[in-house]
C-alpha positions, 0 to 999 in steps of 0.5 A: 499500500502507498503512503501518498496520502502520508506525504500529503499531510506532511506537506501540509503541515510543514510549517506546523512542524517548523514551528514545533522545532522553533519552539523548542529551539527557543528554550536552551536547556544546557545539561553542563550547567543546569539550565532550562531542563524543566522547561524543555521537558514540559514542551516536549511532554505537552507537544507529544500529548498534543498528537496522541501520544502517552507521556511518563516523565521518569526521574531518578535521583540526581539525574536529569529527567527521561521522557518516555513516550508510547504511541498506540499502532497495528501489529506486534512491532514496536520501534524505539527512538532514541533522542535527547533534549538537552543542547551544548551551550551557544558560546562563543556568541559573537561567532553567530551570524543570527541569535542562537534561539530563535530558529531564524530561517535564512537560504533554506537553512533553519539556525539555532542551537540545538537544530541539528543536534539533536532537536530537528531529528526529534521533531522530524520523527514526531512530524511523521507520526502527526502525519500518519495519524492527521492521514490515517488515523493510526499508526503502522506499527507501535512507536516508543521514545526514550528522550534523555536530558544528559547526552552533551555531558556523557549521558552519565545516568542513562545506564541506570534508567535502562536497568531500573525502566528496562521493560518500559522501553523494550522494543523490536529495533531502535533508531538512534539519535541522528543521521547526516548527508555527504557532500556528495548528497548521499544519505549516510546510515550508521550501525555503530558508534566509537567507545570513550575513555575521557580522563584528566591528568593531574600532577603537583611538584610542590605546595606552591610555585616556585622561582624559575631559577630552581628550574636546574633542581626541580621539575616544573609541574608542565614539564613533567606532565608533557613528559608524561603526555608524550609517551601516550602517542606517537606523531602518526597518532598510533598509542604507546600503550602496552596492550592497547591495541591487543583486543581490537576486532579487526573489520571484516573484509567486506567492511573495509572494502566497502569504506575504502572504496568511498572517496573521502572529501578532504579539501571540504574538510580541510577548507571548512576547519582551516585544517593545516595538515593532516596526520598522514600524507596519503590522506585519500587511500583509506582515510575513512577505514582509518577515521572510523575503524581506528582507535585515538588518542587526543589531548584536548586541554593543557593547564598550567603555570602563567597564560595571560599577559606579560612575563612571569618566572615560575616553575608551575606547581601544577598542571592538569591535562584532559586527554581522551581515547576513542575506542573500537570493538572489543576495547573496554574503557574500563581495562584501558584505565588500568592499563594507563596506571601501569603504562605511567607508572612504568615510565616513571610517572607514578605521581601523575593522578588520573581521574576518570571523567566518562567512559563509554562502550563501542558498540557496532550493529551487524551490517547484514542485521535485517533491521539494517536493510529495512533502513536502507531500502526505506531511505532509497525508496524515499530519497531516491539516491544511494544510500552509505552504510558506515559500520560506525560512526566516528562519534561516541554516545550510550548506543552499547547500552541501548543494543545490550540492555535492550537486546535490539539492533540500533541504526543511525539515520537522520536530518543532519549534513556534512556542514550542520555545525552542532556544538559550533556557532551557526548550528543549522540543517537545511529545510529540504532535508528536514522535510525529506526526513519526515517522509523517510521516518513516514516510509519507514514505520510503514515498511517496519510494520508491514515486515514484522 
């Protein structure tokens, strides 16, 4: 059965759906500052109830609420959508060309903090449900939503919510929070995420800063920490911690071959961010396989001593660094913490303290899973364009917990495109992509219900 009536409902209500998005984007729900959380929850609850959904606001101690929503539908199958309502801060404000919380539309782009990450995706899914109900009065399958409020700070409470409310969230498959389109316009369907270990390393060499004249006798904390950091990776990005690569699961030949056959838009990436050079000379050869399938170590920030105007001749007493490891199957962040501690001790840095700030396990849905095929066919049939399957994306999140606790496949597809500027000034989505994604989600609901 076709869904032309559903597509017509989408077209009729496009302005309504964009107003929903604008309303949500005007609420700055920043989890890192615990600001705007209640307002975000209430706005989403009201919207879902207006289109016929049943809502429960789940609350655990010392955690932002999780919104659970459910829509009845035909058949026995249930599709779960995972989204989040929290956003990144909008700073630096002076780099925005439009106000970040107004939902300005210019030249076919919708600008707002949270438009791409993640409110545009949330609204596109609700819009598809709305269109089905407008056209048919009922959905072709049951639908659930898990909408959390701590994704931008690492989702620390999500595992507890999943354990506590496992029965509530049970479904047959899950659509992850976002998706993307590459510069050639191809829709990217992601099947996994890298894992994450984010730590703070700290060393203290004295109770106060010293005059730098003592540098012949005392090693500054900044010097010592830099030496410790230099033992973690080499200039080509290879991690030097013993055992780091021991359990890395080698990708199947089909996965690696498919990635290596895809072009990598290095010049677009270089121009967008003003990149001076890449780690490897032959960036076009196997770049996507390198980006997506290899673990990394990054020094995200270093703090020590005097960095203000003028000069101060001191030996800093303390130095700190934020260090991030992106992990691939089957690396375990908890094991890596122990490996890191042992490595620093063996290299002569037992005084460098490790504080774990975030851990996330890597996950990949098998490329041959039937749900992957359903999403791919729905996308290709609705868009009329080639769809690119990515076995994993270079980002991280709690996909592992969703998949393992609920025992379901998780696939990522959504409204984004290559220049959406998530987490940066002038975050945006393209109106054409938003409309296309609403239609894609409507088609996916139909296919998921019919193929059960």
